[in-house]
C-alpha positions in Angstrom: 40.2 172.5 75.2 38.8 169.1 74.4 37.6 167.5 77.7 36.8 164.1 76.0 40.3 163.9 74.5 41.9 164.8 77.8 39.8 162.0 79.4 41.2 159.6 76.9 44.8 160.8 77.5 44.3 160.3 81.3 42.8 156.8 80.6 45.7 155.9 78.4 48.3 157.0 81.0 46.5 155.2 83.8 45.8 152.0 81.9 49.3 151.8 80.3 50.9 152.2 83.7 48.9 149.2 84.9 50.0 147.2 81.8 53.6 148.2 82.4 53.4 147.1 86.1 52.1 143.7 85.0 54.8 143.4 82.3 57.4 144.1 84.9 55.9 141.5 87.3 55.7 139.0 84.4 59.4 139.6 83.6 60.3 139.2 87.3 58.5 135.8 87.3 60.5 134.9 84.1 63.8 135.7 85.7 62.7 133.8 88.9 61.9 130.8 86.7 65.3 131.0 85.0 67.0 131.2 88.4 65.1 128.1 89.5 66.1 126.3 86.4 69.7 127.1 87.1 69.2 125.7 90.6 67.4 122.6 89.2 64.2 123.5 91.1 62.0 122.6 88.2 58.7 122.6 90.0 59.3 126.1 91.3 60.2 127.1 87.7 56.9 125.7 86.4 55.0 127.5 89.1 56.7 130.8 88.3 55.9 130.2 84.6 52.2 129.8 85.6 52.3 133.0 87.6 53.9 134.7 84.7 51.1 133.5 82.3 48.4 134.7 84.7 50.1 138.1 85.0 50.4 138.3 81.2 46.7 137.5 80.9 45.9 140.4 83.1 48.2 142.7 81.0 46.6 141.5 77.8 43.1 142.2 79.2 44.2 145.8 80.1 46.1 146.3 76.8 43.2 145.4 74.5 40.9 148.3 75.5 43.9 150.7 75.2 44.4 149.7 71.6 40.8 149.6 70.7 39.1 152.4 72.6 41.7 155.2 72.8 42.2 157.2 69.7 45.7 158.5 68.6 44.2 161.8 67.8 43.2 162.4 71.4 46.9 162.6 72.3 47.0 166.0 70.6 45.0 167.3 73.5 48.0 166.9 75.8 51.1 168.7 74.6 53.5 166.4 76.6 52.3 163.2 74.9 52.7 163.3 71.1 51.1 160.9 68.7 54.5 159.3 67.8 55.2 158.8 71.5 51.8 157.2 72.0 52.4 154.9 69.0 55.9 153.9 70.3 54.5 153.1 73.7 51.8 150.9 72.1 54.3 149.1 69.9 56.6 148.5 72.9 53.8 147.1 75.1 52.7 144.9 72.2 56.2 143.6 71.6 56.8 142.9 75.3 53.5 141.1 75.7 54.3 138.8 72.7 57.9 138.2 73.8 56.9 137.3 77.4 54.3 135.0 76.1 57.0 133.3 74.0 59.3 133.1 77.1 56.6 131.1 78.9 56.9 128.5 76.1 60.6 128.6 76.4 60.5 127.8 80.2 58.1 124.9 79.6 60.3 123.4 76.8 63.5 123.9 78.9 61.9 122.2 81.9 60.9 119.2 79.7 64.3 119.1 78.2 66.0 119.0 81.6 63.7 116.3 82.8 64.4 114.2 79.8 68.2 114.8 80.1 68.0 113.8 83.8 66.7 110.4 82.6 69.0 110.0 79.6 72.4 111.1 80.9 72.6 108.6 83.7 71.5 105.8 81.3 74.2 107.0 78.9 76.9 107.0 81.6 75.7 103.5 82.6 76.2 102.4 79.0 72.5 101.7 78.5 72.7 103.5 75.1 69.4 102.2 73.8 67.5 103.5 76.8 69.5 106.8 76.7 68.9 107.4 73.0 65.1 108.2 73.3 65.4 110.4 76.4 68.4 112.3 74.9 66.4 112.8 71.6 63.5 114.1 73.7 65.8 116.5 75.6 67.5 117.8 72.5 64.1 118.3 70.8 62.8 120.2 73.7 65.8 122.5 73.8 65.6 122.9 70.0 62.0 123.9 70.4 63.0 126.5 73.0 65.7 127.9 70.7 63.2 128.0 67.8 60.8 130.1 70.0 63.7 132.4 71.0 64.6 132.8 67.3 61.1 133.6 66.3 60.3 135.8 69.2 59.4 139.3 68.1 61.6 140.9 70.6 64.3 139.8 73.0 66.4 142.9 73.1 63.8 144.7 75.4 64.8 142.4 78.2 68.6 142.6 78.5 71.3 140.2 79.6 69.1 137.7 81.5 67.4 136.6 78.3 70.7 136.7 76.2 72.5 134.6 78.8 69.6 132.1 79.2 69.4 131.8 75.4 73.1 130.8 75.3 72.6 128.2 78.1 69.6 126.7 76.2 71.7 126.5 73.0 74.5 124.8 74.9 72.1 122.3 76.4 70.6 121.6 73.0 74.0 121.0 71.4 75.2 118.8 74.4 72.1 116.6 74.4 72.1 116.3 70.6 75.7 115.2 70.7 75.0 112.6 73.4 72.0 111.4 71.4 74.1 110.9 68.3 76.7 109.1 70.3 74.1 106.8 72.0 72.5 106.1 68.6 75.9 105.2 67.1 76.7 102.8 69.9 73.3 101.1 69.6 73.9 100.3 65.9 
């Protein structure tokens, strides 16, 4: 019986549980931010995104030592935790950390897009097309940036329907503001 290896197994189980807890909390903050966006409470969405980033920083600080200091070979000391299971757990945590970090950027871009759209759409409705054009371009660009981040994200499937639904909403907002921008641009010329 290898006591040092068992210590590493215990450390892995303990620290990975702490990482999982923070990942769960970060995802809760993401879903809260999305709900606030749907309710047009943009300041609350930004605050939730900041809490999410802080929680992710904690998770990253806990995850680093797991990856660096715990050897895969130590997992052989505990029959209920195989090396492949250990590797899958590490990959999942790494994927989720990266995706949630990406989701923070998405929230920031979407909030910027909504703020620009809130300026541009009333101008468009009031037939102030020249004024509307820049704001609608800014809105469309922000939503496009959010979609690009979603598309490049290493993993969105780990997070279920909330992410898939929000992604569709963002895509719709991108297309709508892009169409309004093109329309405003055509009316200016």
